[in-house]
C-alpha positions in Angstrom: 36.2 12.0 -30.7 32.3 12.1 -31.5 31.3 13.5 -34.8 28.9 16.4 -35.3 27.1 14.4 -37.9 25.8 12.0 -35.2 23.6 14.6 -33.8 21.4 15.8 -36.2 17.8 14.6 -36.9 14.8 15.7 -38.9 13.2 18.9 -37.7 10.6 20.2 -40.0 9.2 20.5 -43.7 8.5 23.8 -45.2 5.5 24.3 -47.4 4.3 27.3 -49.4 0.7 28.1 -49.8 -1.5 30.8 -51.1 -3.8 31.2 -48.0 -2.2 30.5 -44.8 -5.3 30.6 -42.8 -7.1 27.9 -45.0 -4.1 25.8 -45.2 -3.7 26.0 -41.3 -7.3 25.1 -41.1 -6.8 22.1 -43.4 -3.8 20.7 -41.8 -5.5 20.9 -38.4 -8.7 19.5 -39.4 -7.6 16.9 -41.9 -4.3 15.7 -40.5 -4.7 16.8 -36.8 -1.6 19.3 -36.4 -1.7 22.1 -33.9 -0.6 25.6 -34.1 2.8 26.1 -32.3 3.3 29.9 -33.4 2.9 32.6 -36.1 5.4 34.8 -37.3 6.2 37.4 -39.8 9.5 37.2 -41.9 9.9 40.8 -43.2 13.0 40.1 -45.3 11.0 38.0 -47.6 8.2 39.1 -46.7 6.3 36.1 -45.6 3.7 35.1 -43.2 4.6 32.0 -41.4 2.8 29.4 -39.1 4.6 26.6 -37.4 2.4 23.4 -36.9 3.1 20.2 -34.7 1.7 16.8 -34.4 3.7 14.8 -31.9 7.4 15.0 -33.1 6.6 16.1 -36.6 6.6 19.8 -37.5 5.4 21.7 -40.5 6.3 25.2 -41.5 3.6 27.1 -43.7 4.7 30.1 -45.7 2.4 32.5 -47.5 4.3 34.9 -49.7 2.2 37.4 -51.8 2.5 36.8 -55.5 3.9 33.1 -55.2 2.9 30.9 -58.2 1.0 27.8 -57.9 3.0 24.6 -58.7 3.1 23.6 -62.3 0.8 20.5 -63.2 3.5 18.0 -63.0 4.3 19.0 -59.4 0.9 17.8 -58.3 1.0 14.5 -59.9 3.7 12.3 -57.8 4.8 10.2 -60.7 5.3 13.2 -63.2 7.1 15.2 -60.6 9.8 12.7 -60.5 10.9 13.8 -64.2 12.3 17.1 -62.6 15.0 16.9 -59.8 14.6 18.6 -56.4 12.7 18.1 -53.5 9.2 16.1 -54.1 7.1 15.5 -51.2 7.1 14.7 -47.6 6.2 11.3 -46.3 4.8 10.3 -43.0 4.4 6.5 -41.8 0.9 5.1 -40.9 0.0 1.6 -39.6 -2.6 0.9 -42.3 -2.5 2.9 -45.5 -5.8 1.9 -46.8 -7.6 2.6 -43.6 -5.7 5.9 -43.2 -6.6 6.8 -46.7 -10.4 6.2 -46.1 -10.4 8.3 -43.1 -8.5 11.1 -44.8 -11.2 10.8 -47.7 -14.0 11.1 -45.1 -12.3 14.4 -44.0 -12.4 15.8 -47.4 -8.8 15.1 -48.6 -7.9 14.9 -52.2 -6.6 11.4 -52.5 -4.4 11.1 -55.6 -3.7 7.3 -55.3 -3.5 4.3 -53.0 -0.7 1.7 -54.1 0.5 -1.7 -53.1 4.0 -2.9 -53.9 5.9 -5.9 -52.6 7.8 -3.8 -50.3 4.7 -2.1 -48.7 1.8 0.3 -49.6 1.6 4.1 -49.9 -1.0 6.8 -50.5 -0.6 10.1 -52.1 -2.7 13.1 -50.9 -2.9 16.6 -52.2 -3.3 19.4 -49.5 -5.7 22.2 -50.0 -3.0 24.1 -52.0 -2.0 20.9 -54.3 1.1 20.2 -52.5 1.8 16.4 -52.5 1.9 14.3 -49.2 2.8 10.9 -49.0 1.8 8.1 -46.3 3.7 4.9 -46.3 3.1 1.5 -44.7 6.5 -0.1 -45.0 7.1 -3.8 -44.9 11.1 -3.0 -44.8 
């Protein structure tokens, strides 16, 4: 008998933003996502946009009165000192070239790092949310 656990896969990441239209434009222009659809969730209430780039999906939420992340949440190393979800990471062939291209598109590059096990770059989206791009040697 096959376990239900063998049949799950990553679906999407959800990101809260203060301006849905500005963030949608940022994810399209800087990272190349496309809009799948927009919905309203009245029970929250929230405006929501679903984005896709290949098999990756991002769900952006705009909730009136939402608070910006604390200063520690926008600094990758400091954010690790509180538990909870930290960031989403995407894999790329060449972190350094990718970061330079994002810089040319106006992205806020937090850091580009090299380690014995690979390289990474942390970027802030237009709302201060952290996104990691990894070039892994493992």
